C-alpha positions as CSV (number, residue, x, y, z in Angstrom):
1,L,184.2,-51.0,64.1
2,K,183.2,-53.0,67.2
3,I,186.6,-52.8,68.9
4,D,186.9,-49.0,68.2
5,S,183.4,-48.5,69.6
6,L,184.4,-50.4,72.8
7,K,187.5,-48.3,73.1
8,Q,185.4,-45.1,72.7
9,N,183.1,-46.3,75.4
10,L,186.0,-46.9,77.7
11,N,187.8,-43.7,76.8
12,T,184.7,-41.5,77.5
13,L,184.1,-42.8,81.0
14,V,184.7,-40.0,83.5
15,E,186.9,-42.3,85.7
16,F,188.9,-43.6,82.8
17,D,192.7,-43.0,83.2
18,P,194.9,-44.9,80.8
19,F,197.8,-44.6,83.2
20,L,195.9,-46.4,85.9
21,V,194.8,-49.1,83.5
22,F,198.5,-49.5,82.5
23,S,199.5,-49.8,86.1
24,R,196.7,-52.3,86.8
25,L,198.2,-54.6,84.2
26,D,201.9,-54.0,85.1
27,Y,202.0,-56.7,87.8
28,L,205.8,-56.4,88.5
29,T,206.0,-52.6,88.3
30,K,208.5,-52.7,85.5
31,N,207.0,-49.8,83.5
32,A,206.3,-52.2,80.6
33,L,203.9,-55.0,79.9
34,N,204.8,-58.5,78.8
35,S,202.8,-61.6,77.9
36,K,202.7,-62.8,81.5
37,D,201.0,-59.5,82.6
38,F,198.2,-60.1,80.1
39,L,197.9,-63.8,81.1
40,I,197.5,-62.9,84.7
41,F,194.9,-60.4,83.9
42,F,192.9,-62.9,81.9
43,Q,193.3,-65.6,84.6
44,E,191.9,-63.2,87.2
45,N,188.9,-62.7,84.9
46,F,188.4,-66.4,84.4
47,A,189.5,-66.4,80.7
48,N,191.7,-69.1,79.2
49,F,194.0,-67.6,76.6
50,S,197.4,-69.1,75.7
51,E,200.7,-67.3,76.0
52,Q,200.9,-67.3,72.2
53,D,197.5,-65.5,72.0
54,V,198.8,-62.7,74.2
55,E,202.1,-62.6,72.5
56,N,200.3,-61.8,69.3
57,I,198.8,-58.7,70.9
58,I,202.3,-57.6,71.9
59,K,203.7,-58.2,68.4
60,W,200.9,-56.1,66.9
61,Y,201.7,-53.0,69.1
62,D,205.4,-53.5,69.9
63,Y,206.9,-50.9,67.6
64,N,210.5,-51.1,68.8
65,F,210.5,-55.0,68.8
66,D,211.7,-55.4,72.4
67,G,209.0,-57.9,73.3
68,L,207.3,-55.5,75.7
69,L,204.6,-52.8,75.5
70,S,205.8,-49.4,76.8
71,Y,203.2,-47.0,78.0
72,G,203.2,-45.2,74.7
73,E,202.7,-48.5,72.8
74,F,200.0,-49.4,75.3
75,L,198.1,-46.2,74.5
76,N,197.8,-47.3,70.8
77,L,196.3,-50.6,72.1
78,I,193.8,-49.1,74.5
79,L,192.7,-45.8,73.0
80,S,190.2,-45.2,70.2
81,S,191.5,-43.6,67.0
82,K,189.8,-40.3,68.2
83,A,191.3,-40.4,71.7
84,R,194.8,-41.1,70.3
85,S,194.9,-37.7,68.8
86,I,194.2,-36.1,72.2
87,I,196.2,-38.1,74.7
88,S,199.9,-38.4,74.3
89,P,202.4,-40.6,76.1
90,F,204.7,-39.2,78.8
91,N,207.9,-40.3,80.3
92,L,207.3,-42.7,83.1
93,Q,209.8,-42.0,85.8
94,F,207.9,-43.4,88.8
95,Y,204.5,-44.6,89.9
96,K,203.1,-46.5,92.8
97,R,200.9,-49.6,92.8
98,K,198.3,-51.0,93.1
99,Y,195.2,-49.4,91.6
100,N,191.8,-51.0,91.5
101,L,189.7,-50.3,88.5
102,S,185.9,-49.9,88.5
103,F,183.9,-52.9,87.4
104,Q,182.9,-51.1,84.2
105,I,186.4,-50.3,83.2
106,E,187.7,-53.7,84.1
107,T,184.9,-55.3,82.0
108,L,185.5,-53.0,79.0
109,L,189.3,-53.6,79.3
110,F,188.7,-57.4,79.3
111,N,186.4,-57.1,76.2
112,I,188.9,-55.0,74.3
113,L,191.8,-57.2,75.0
114,S,189.8,-60.3,74.1
115,L,188.8,-58.8,70.8
116,E,192.4,-57.8,70.2
117,I,193.5,-61.4,70.6
118,Q,190.9,-62.5,68.1
119,L,192.0,-59.9,65.6
120,S,195.7,-60.6,66.0
121,N,195.1,-64.4,65.6
122,Q,193.0,-63.8,62.5
123,N,195.7,-61.4,61.1
124,L,198.4,-64.0,61.8
125,L,196.4,-66.7,59.9
126,L,195.8,-64.4,56.9
127,V,199.4,-63.3,56.7
128,Q,200.6,-66.9,56.8
129,A,198.2,-67.9,54.1
130,I,199.2,-64.9,51.9
131,K,203.0,-65.5,52.5
132,S,202.7,-69.2,51.7
133,R,201.5,-68.5,48.1
134,F,204.2,-69.4,45.6
135,D,203.7,-66.1,43.8
136,F,203.8,-63.9,46.9
137,S,205.6,-60.6,46.6
138,I,205.3,-57.6,48.8
139,Q,205.8,-55.4,45.8
140,K,202.9,-57.1,44.0
141,V,200.7,-56.6,47.0
142,L,201.5,-52.9,47.3
143,S,201.2,-52.2,43.6
144,H,197.9,-54.0,43.5
145,I,196.4,-51.9,46.3
146,G,198.4,-48.7,46.4
147,N,201.8,-47.8,45.0
148,K,205.5,-47.9,45.8
149,E,205.1,-45.2,48.5
150,G,202.3,-47.0,50.4
151,I,198.5,-47.1,50.5
152,T,196.3,-44.0,50.9
153,K,192.6,-43.9,52.1
154,E,191.4,-43.4,48.5
155,Q,193.5,-46.3,47.2
156,L,192.3,-48.6,49.9
157,K,188.6,-47.6,49.3
158,F,189.0,-48.2,45.5
159,F,190.6,-51.6,46.2
160,M,187.7,-52.6,48.5
161,I,185.0,-51.4,46.0
162,K,186.8,-53.2,43.2
163,Y,186.3,-56.5,45.0
164,N,182.7,-55.8,45.9
165,K,183.3,-54.9,49.5
166,N,180.9,-52.1,50.4
167,I,182.8,-50.1,52.9
168,Q,182.1,-46.8,54.5
169,D,184.5,-43.9,54.8
170,K,184.6,-44.2,58.6
171,E,185.6,-47.9,58.3
172,I,188.5,-46.9,55.9
173,K,189.6,-44.3,58.4
174,L,189.7,-46.9,61.2
175,I,191.7,-49.3,59.1
176,I,194.2,-46.6,58.1
177,D,194.4,-45.3,61.7
178,R,195.1,-48.8,63.0
179,L,197.8,-49.6,60.5
180,D,199.4,-46.1,60.2
181,I,202.1,-46.5,62.9
182,R,204.1,-43.5,61.7
183,K,201.1,-41.2,61.7
184,K,201.6,-40.0,58.1
185,G,197.9,-40.2,57.2
186,Y,198.4,-43.3,55.0
187,I,200.0,-46.8,55.3
188,T,203.7,-46.5,54.5
189,I,205.7,-49.4,53.2
190,Q,207.3,-49.6,56.7
191,D,203.8,-49.7,58.3
192,F,202.8,-52.5,55.9
193,Y,205.9,-54.6,56.7
194,F,205.4,-54.1,60.4
195,N,201.7,-54.8,60.5
196,F,201.9,-57.9,58.5
197,Q,205.1,-59.2,60.2
198,I,206.9,-59.4,56.9
199,D,210.7,-60.1,57.2
């Protein structure tokens, strides 16, 4: 909830323009972001993250597996779940550099990206722990939480309640929105494989 709240704060600022934020990070004007772009941004803001840390962010949002974040993929990173339904990516044919962001936007951007690194690192550790179990099976996981088609909001909520996790509907919606890459309204098997980096 904290990260989506930060994204909402950023997205509702009058001067917020996701395209300008994207261009601020695209240091080599290549119309895509790589791990070096994020590292430079963090260095400029006096934060010490490793290249592996920022690569984890890219893995989380890199839907076409090219090792880069396109503008459309970047929108999924920077926009709140509410804003994603309003703002759509467009084809980047050209743009000029360099744009300075306001201090408030730069600070919110830094906080969001820092939290994304923490989340992606936690996700990586959890996935490694789950996959290292001798009895791990993707089919077992899916059938335990959802069904062979995927996981719906209702199934996820039932699963969380079953294990004594008191979770609100808005938290379930945020989880589904974050993992629902194909925008089907539920977590498909393909979404599950992608989000948990299962080969």
